[in-house]
One Martini backbone bead per residue (centre of mass of N, CA, C, O) as a GRO file, in nm:
protein
  117
    1MET     BB    1   5.042   3.578  -5.807
    2LYS     BB    2   4.739   3.565  -5.652
    3PRO     BB    3   4.578   3.686  -5.412
    4SER     BB    4   4.423   3.534  -5.111
    5ASP     BB    5   4.170   3.453  -4.864
    6ASP     BB    6   4.244   3.169  -4.912
    7HIS     BB    7   4.336   2.874  -4.695
    8PRO     BB    8   4.438   2.590  -4.769
    9LEU     BB    9   4.380   2.251  -4.630
   10VAL     BB   10   4.583   1.951  -4.611
   11VAL     BB   11   4.540   1.645  -4.461
   12ARG     BB   12   4.783   1.387  -4.419
   13ALA     BB   13   4.826   1.039  -4.411
   14GLY     BB   14   5.130   0.897  -4.408
   15GLY     BB   15   5.187   1.008  -4.709
   16ALA     BB   16   4.953   0.885  -4.904
   17GLY     BB   17   4.774   1.134  -5.041
   18ARG     BB   18   4.520   1.136  -4.850
   19PRO     BB   19   4.266   1.285  -4.734
   20VAL     BB   20   4.160   1.397  -4.413
   21LYS     BB   21   3.980   1.442  -4.152
   22VAL     BB   22   4.016   1.632  -3.881
   23GLY     BB   23   3.858   1.451  -3.685
   24ASP     BB   24   4.033   1.198  -3.736
   25TRP     BB   25   4.300   1.322  -3.648
   26LEU     BB   26   4.214   1.400  -3.360
   27ALA     BB   27   4.137   1.113  -3.269
   28CYS     BB   28   4.416   0.990  -3.314
   29THR     BB   29   4.570   1.175  -3.127
   30ALA     BB   30   4.409   1.126  -2.865
   31LYS     BB   31   4.471   0.813  -2.865
   32ASN     BB   32   4.815   0.817  -2.922
   33TYR     BB   33   4.993   1.042  -2.787
   34GLY     BB   34   5.040   0.957  -2.493
   35ALA     BB   35   5.206   0.697  -2.549
   36ALA     BB   36   5.416   0.819  -2.741
   37SER     BB   37   5.533   1.027  -2.544
   38LEU     BB   38   5.628   0.823  -2.330
   39LYS     BB   39   5.793   0.624  -2.515
   40ASP     BB   40   5.969   0.838  -2.694
   41GLN     BB   41   6.019   1.080  -2.442
   42GLY     BB   42   5.916   1.067  -2.138
   43THR     BB   43   5.635   1.225  -2.151
   44VAL     BB   44   5.386   1.424  -2.010
   45SER     BB   45   5.095   1.545  -2.196
   46GLY     BB   46   4.771   1.485  -2.097
   47PHE     BB   47   4.726   1.234  -2.240
   48LYS     BB   48   4.584   0.942  -2.270
   49PRO     BB   49   4.723   0.633  -2.240
   50ASN     BB   50   4.721   0.411  -2.521
   51GLY     BB   51   4.908   0.160  -2.460
   52ASP     BB   52   5.232   0.141  -2.518
   53THR     BB   53   5.499   0.296  -2.295
   54GLY     BB   54   5.696   0.135  -2.183
   55THR     BB   55   5.978   0.203  -2.000
   56LEU     BB   56   5.973   0.392  -1.712
   57PRO     BB   57   6.059   0.609  -1.513
   58VAL     BB   58   5.970   0.636  -1.196
   59LEU     BB   59   5.869   0.929  -1.192
   60THR     BB   60   5.694   0.912  -1.446
   61GLN     BB   61   5.513   0.680  -1.342
   62THR     BB   62   5.408   0.827  -1.090
   63VAL     BB   63   5.271   1.058  -1.241
   64GLN     BB   64   5.090   0.880  -1.420
   65ASP     BB   65   4.942   0.735  -1.191
   66THR     BB   66   4.816   0.987  -1.068
   67ILE     BB   67   4.659   1.077  -1.317
   68THR     BB   68   4.492   0.813  -1.360
   69LYS     BB   69   4.340   0.852  -1.069
   70THR     BB   70   4.199   1.087  -1.174
   71THR     BB   71   3.854   1.236  -1.179
   72THR     BB   72   3.953   1.531  -1.222
   73SER     BB   73   3.969   1.871  -1.348
   74THR     BB   74   4.175   2.161  -1.432
   75LEU     BB   75   4.278   2.454  -1.498
   76TRP     BB   76   4.522   2.625  -1.577
   77PHE     BB   77   4.602   2.927  -1.449
   78GLU     BB   78   4.639   3.059  -1.752
   79ALA     BB   79   4.368   3.015  -1.912
   80LEU     BB   80   4.237   3.318  -1.815
   81PHE     BB   81   4.432   3.484  -1.955
   82ASN     BB   82   4.543   3.739  -2.104
   83THR     BB   83   4.775   3.852  -2.316
   84LYS     BB   84   4.954   4.000  -2.110
   85GLU     BB   85   4.961   3.780  -1.888
   86THR     BB   86   5.088   3.566  -2.069
   87ALA     BB   87   5.347   3.720  -2.148
   88THR     BB   88   5.456   3.749  -1.865
   89SER     BB   89   5.472   3.451  -1.794
   90GLN     BB   90   5.651   3.362  -2.034
   91THR     BB   91   5.889   3.561  -1.993
   92ASN     BB   92   5.933   3.452  -1.674
   93ALA     BB   93   5.992   3.142  -1.688
   94ALA     BB   94   6.295   3.111  -1.727
   95PRO     BB   95   6.393   3.267  -1.473
   96LEU     BB   96   6.247   3.079  -1.281
   97VAL     BB   97   6.391   2.812  -1.365
   98ASN     BB   98   6.701   2.935  -1.341
   99GLY     BB   99   6.688   3.141  -1.071
  100THR     BB  100   6.665   3.468  -1.140
  101LEU     BB  101   6.365   3.416  -1.034
  102SER     BB  102   6.142   3.423  -0.810
  103ALA     BB  103   5.838   3.309  -0.721
  104LYS     BB  104   5.745   3.568  -0.588
  105ASP     BB  105   5.818   3.759  -0.828
  106PHE     BB  106   5.653   3.623  -1.040
  107MET     BB  107   5.373   3.655  -0.898
  108LYS     BB  108   5.388   3.962  -0.870
  109THR     BB  109   5.387   4.021  -1.174
  110VAL     BB  110   5.127   3.876  -1.247
  111GLN     BB  111   4.941   4.015  -1.041
  112ALA     BB  112   4.967   4.299  -1.159
  113ASP     BB  113   4.820   4.229  -1.422
  114LEU     BB  114   4.558   4.128  -1.291
  115ASP     BB  115   4.493   4.399  -1.141
  116ASN     BB  116   4.512   4.573  -1.434
  117GLY     BB  117   4.368   4.411  -1.679
   0.00000   0.00000   0.00000
């Protein structure tokens, strides 16, 4: 097999064997993913739910209702992190969640990377 710098990509819809445009696939995902995520997994994805979301647990419905009423958005605080800052945040996320690292220590570690940029 000859090496190549070309990396072909064919996106197929529903296994039908016919290529679709990436834009069509993205539009479909943006339109349908939010409702599917809520209905199938009970998770809030950040995508606007269009269509049936099924019966949601009270807390999930409350979160979704709050998001639906929102008129503006903002970037997640990590959106502007460089690679090192992102790695630090991701590496320390599990200890933060499981309680072996305090929120104060998590932010101190992240802030040190931000300060040293």
